[in-house]
C-alpha atoms as one frame of an Amber mdcrd trajectory, in Angstrom:
protein
 -17.559  22.658 -64.692 -14.299  22.702 -63.640 -14.920  25.254 -60.609 -17.272
  22.962 -59.085 -14.355  20.672 -58.564 -11.620  22.823 -56.867 -13.660  24.439
 -54.458 -14.606  21.302 -52.725 -10.741  20.424 -53.323  -9.886  23.458 -51.480
 -12.405  22.967 -48.811 -11.131  19.525 -48.525  -7.681  20.338 -48.157  -8.220
  23.741 -45.662 -10.518  21.098 -43.786  -7.673  18.129 -43.448  -4.716  20.898
 -42.493  -7.119  22.245 -39.398  -7.749  18.299 -38.545  -3.972  17.489 -38.696
  -3.142  21.146 -36.837  -5.755  20.953 -33.608  -4.721  17.226 -33.385  -0.819
  18.394 -33.128  -1.988  21.590 -30.653  -3.928  18.682 -28.874  -0.989  15.897
 -28.754   1.445  18.190 -27.626  -0.360  19.777 -24.773  -1.514  16.598 -23.743
   2.277  14.847 -24.235   3.103  18.005 -21.885   0.522  17.720 -18.985   0.911
  13.858 -18.380   4.587  14.654 -18.104   4.527  17.772 -15.999   1.362  16.271
 -13.377   3.301  13.636 -12.266   6.710  15.707 -12.124   5.290  17.778 -10.589
   3.316  16.187  -7.774   6.710  13.682  -6.940   8.626  16.565  -6.850   6.569
  18.609  -4.461   6.498  15.351  -2.174  10.406  16.107  -1.429  10.674  17.658
   1.898  12.030  21.240   1.841   9.833  22.011  -1.181   7.367  24.616  -1.552
   6.012  24.794  -5.123   7.056  23.754  -8.224   6.406  25.038 -11.920   7.037
  23.413 -15.283   7.528  24.742 -18.525   7.655  22.674 -21.865   7.463  25.651
 -24.129  10.453  26.127 -24.524  13.287  23.322 -26.484  14.672  22.387 -23.502
  11.791  22.018 -21.098  12.343  24.382 -17.372  11.676  23.015 -13.877  11.603
  25.899 -11.548  11.350  24.465  -7.626  10.799  26.638  -4.993  12.518  25.214
  -1.667  12.150  26.019   2.070  14.579  27.982   4.003  17.680  25.516   5.563
  17.083  23.648   2.974  19.384  20.612   3.047  20.583  21.722  -0.621  22.223
  19.322  -2.185  20.171  16.709  -0.759  17.433  17.922  -2.037  18.688  18.823
  -5.291  19.669  14.948  -5.594  16.235  13.942  -5.214  14.705  16.401  -7.578
  17.576  15.539 -10.073  16.575  12.062  -9.763  13.181  12.328 -10.267  13.394
  14.236 -13.702  15.726  12.111 -14.648  13.554   8.780 -13.544  10.183  10.852
 -15.798  11.730  12.402 -18.586  14.556  11.806 -21.034  15.139  15.038 -22.510
  17.998  17.287 -20.713  15.840  19.559 -18.053  17.115  23.197 -17.033  16.552
  23.161 -13.199  16.369  26.558 -11.469  16.258  26.468  -7.436  14.565  29.713
  -6.685  15.406  31.100  -3.472  14.602  34.702  -1.213  17.540  36.992  -0.745
  17.385  40.022  -0.086  19.517  42.260  -2.203  22.358  42.620   0.710  22.373
  38.994   0.772  22.790  38.463  -3.103  25.467  41.726  -3.448  27.557  39.559
  -0.693  27.401  36.704  -2.516  28.059  38.215  -6.026  30.979  40.200  -4.822
  32.467  38.300  -2.495  31.856  34.664  -2.118  31.033  33.570  -5.902  34.618
  35.388  -7.120  36.251  33.250  -3.957  34.057  30.061  -5.511  35.244  30.516
  -8.942  38.838  30.863  -7.729  38.869  27.842  -6.115  37.270  26.077  -8.902
  39.656  27.183 -11.891  42.781  26.789  -9.444  41.314  23.111  -8.096  42.036
  24.260  -4.666  38.726  23.081  -2.731  40.143  22.670   0.627  41.556  26.916
   0.485  38.117  27.566  -1.468  36.084  25.998   1.246  38.369  27.784   4.168
  37.972  31.090   2.230  34.273  30.829   2.130  33.765  30.297   5.343  35.777
  33.123   6.751  33.956  35.335   4.159  30.673  33.774   5.264  31.605  35.073
   9.248  32.952  38.149   8.238  29.656  39.000   6.609  27.325  37.836   9.333
  26.195  35.626   7.735  24.590  31.821   8.086  26.085  29.547   5.150  27.239
  25.888   4.030  29.217  24.894   0.979  29.194  21.457  -0.257  30.229  19.572
  -3.185  29.931  16.254  -5.277  31.236  15.327  -8.385  29.561  17.495 -10.984
  28.057  20.523  -8.896  28.775  23.052  -5.812  25.726  23.693  -3.652  26.096
  27.678  -1.741  23.503  27.737   0.629  23.438  31.002   2.445  20.992  33.177
   5.332  20.515  35.925   6.902  17.033  36.341   8.794  14.491  35.045   7.406
  16.174  35.813   3.995  18.149  32.579   1.895  19.802  32.553  -0.956  20.949
  29.114  -2.657  23.185  28.474  -6.345  24.012  25.507  -7.261  27.314  25.420
  -9.484  28.077  22.554 -11.829  32.209  22.204 -13.013  34.202  19.218 -14.085
  37.448  18.279 -12.281  40.817  19.286 -14.614  42.980  16.032 -14.200  46.748
  17.537 -13.761  49.385  16.437 -16.402
């Protein structure tokens, strides 16, 4: 007789666990879908955006954006950040895809990026801008560099290949 009571209790426990697990799965997927669709649609509506993908499977959601060539990186990045901030209340990793050639990537990594990090470390942004523009001319590529209070925006292009980078920084007060 006690055996009959254990079997229904075990079945009820397994069914309850299954319903709770299934409900959690549906809730998470519905919640992510209900967030990613409006986010994707609003980011795609920004001029210069080719495509966008949103991944909620990690602890920090990842928004990956593919931009068109010759986009005004600072303006587009600001608009994308505003959409993300308005729709999501959690920190997000924003990745900007580019279409750089190996030579463009090499020029950036070996010549231009050190100029930028030296300028940030020294706090000498005027020299950084000057050196950047000199290196771009010497390397026979087109490039722009802009900045706001939090980021430096670098756009390089050579032929139909282009590279975008957003470098966060903080201003250090002297004294």
